[in-house]
C-alpha positions as CSV (number, residue, x, y, z in Angstrom):
1,G,-197.7,-4.4,93.8
2,L,-196.5,-0.9,93.3
3,S,-198.5,0.4,96.4
4,Y,-196.8,-2.4,98.5
5,A,-193.4,-1.1,97.3
6,A,-194.3,2.4,98.5
7,S,-195.9,1.3,101.8
8,P,-196.6,-2.3,103.0
9,S,-199.8,-1.2,104.8
10,A,-201.1,0.6,101.7
11,G,-200.2,-2.5,99.6
12,W,-202.2,-4.7,101.9
13,A,-205.2,-2.3,101.9
14,M,-205.1,-2.2,98.1
15,A,-204.8,-6.0,97.9
16,I,-207.8,-6.6,100.2
17,A,-209.9,-4.0,98.4
18,T,-209.0,-5.4,95.0
19,C,-209.8,-9.0,96.2
20,I,-213.3,-7.8,97.3
21,E,-213.9,-6.0,94.0
22,M,-212.5,-8.8,91.8
23,G,-214.6,-11.3,93.7
24,F,-217.8,-9.6,92.7
25,L,-216.6,-8.9,89.2
26,G,-215.6,-12.5,88.8
27,L,-219.1,-13.6,89.7
28,S,-220.7,-11.4,87.1
29,F,-218.0,-12.4,84.5
30,T,-218.5,-16.1,85.1
31,A,-222.3,-15.7,84.9
32,S,-221.9,-14.0,81.5
33,L,-219.5,-16.8,80.4
34,Q,-222.2,-19.4,81.3
35,N,-224.6,-17.6,79.0
36,A,-222.0,-17.7,76.2
37,T,-221.0,-21.3,76.4
38,R,-222.0,-24.4,78.3
39,T,-218.7,-26.2,78.1
40,A,-217.3,-26.4,81.7
41,W,-213.6,-26.5,80.6
42,K,-214.0,-23.3,78.5
43,I,-215.7,-21.5,81.3
44,I,-213.0,-22.5,83.8
45,T,-210.1,-21.7,81.3
46,V,-211.5,-18.3,80.4
47,A,-212.5,-17.4,84.0
48,C,-208.9,-18.2,85.2
49,I,-207.2,-15.8,82.8
50,P,-208.1,-12.4,84.5
51,P,-206.9,-13.5,88.0
52,V,-203.6,-14.9,86.6
53,V,-203.0,-11.6,84.6
54,L,-203.9,-9.6,87.8
55,L,-201.4,-11.6,89.8
56,L,-198.7,-11.2,87.2
57,A,-199.3,-7.5,86.9
58,G,-199.1,-7.1,90.7
59,L,-195.8,-9.0,90.9
60,G,-194.5,-6.9,88.0
61,G,-195.6,-3.7,89.7
62,N,-193.9,-4.8,92.9
63,S,-190.7,-5.6,91.1
64,L,-190.7,-2.3,89.2
65,G,-191.4,-0.5,92.5
66,Y,-188.5,-2.0,94.3
67,M,-186.3,-1.6,91.2
68,F,-187.2,2.1,90.9
69,S,-187.1,2.9,94.6
70,E,-183.4,3.6,94.1
71,S,-184.4,6.5,91.7
72,P,-186.8,8.7,93.7
73,G,-187.9,10.8,90.6
74,T,-188.9,7.7,88.6
75,F,-190.5,6.1,91.6
76,V,-192.6,9.2,92.3
77,A,-193.6,9.3,88.6
78,F,-194.9,5.6,88.8
79,I,-196.8,6.2,92.0
80,S,-198.3,9.4,90.6
81,F,-199.4,7.6,87.5
82,A,-201.0,4.8,89.6
83,I,-202.9,7.3,91.8
84,V,-204.2,9.2,88.8
85,A,-205.2,6.0,87.1
86,L,-207.1,4.8,90.2
87,L,-208.8,8.2,90.7
88,F,-209.8,8.3,87.0
89,L,-211.2,4.8,87.2
90,V,-213.3,5.5,90.3
91,T,-214.6,9.0,89.3
92,Q,-215.1,8.5,85.6
93,E,-216.1,4.9,85.3
94,L,-217.4,3.4,88.6
95,L,-219.3,6.4,90.0
96,T,-220.8,7.3,86.7
97,E,-222.1,3.7,86.2
98,A,-223.3,3.5,89.8
99,Q,-225.3,6.7,89.4
100,S,-226.9,5.5,86.1
101,V,-227.9,2.1,87.8
102,A,-229.0,3.7,91.0
103,N,-231.6,6.1,89.4
104,G,-231.2,8.5,92.3
105,S,-231.5,5.8,95.0
106,A,-230.4,7.0,98.4
107,V,-229.4,3.5,99.4
108,I,-226.8,3.2,96.6
109,N,-225.4,6.7,97.5
110,A,-225.2,5.7,101.1
111,L,-223.4,2.4,100.3
112,F,-220.8,4.3,98.3
113,F,-219.9,6.2,101.5
114,V,-220.0,3.0,103.6
115,G,-217.5,1.5,101.2
116,L,-215.3,4.6,101.4
117,L,-215.5,4.4,105.2
118,C,-214.6,0.7,105.2
119,G,-211.5,1.5,103.1
120,I,-210.4,4.2,105.5
121,L,-211.0,1.9,108.5
122,L,-209.1,-0.9,106.7
123,E,-206.1,1.4,106.2
124,A,-206.2,2.5,109.8
125,Y,-206.5,-1.1,111.0
126,I,-203.6,-2.3,108.9
127,G,-201.4,0.7,109.2
């Protein structure tokens, strides 16, 4: 939401990338829910919570972005925090876990760069 307030093309790129990531994360989350309980309504209810929270957070970020766009200093502070949080997540969490799972696999390392290239091409195509 905040990235869309800064630049609509960046917002669309982040939205598409987040949808792809959350799709795979949702599959693994739902599989772990099925191991925890066999009741269908519990699985559906618990599985719907993360997407709803993500949607509400995106709408809140967009609202804050437009509200603080009048104050450039505050807007830059929010954007800076969002960029640093995203970089921290990617470098400290995702890459570290990917390396531990990959066990030095060249395919996993190559797919990381393919994903990076897809993100760059998506931004170029949208923007």
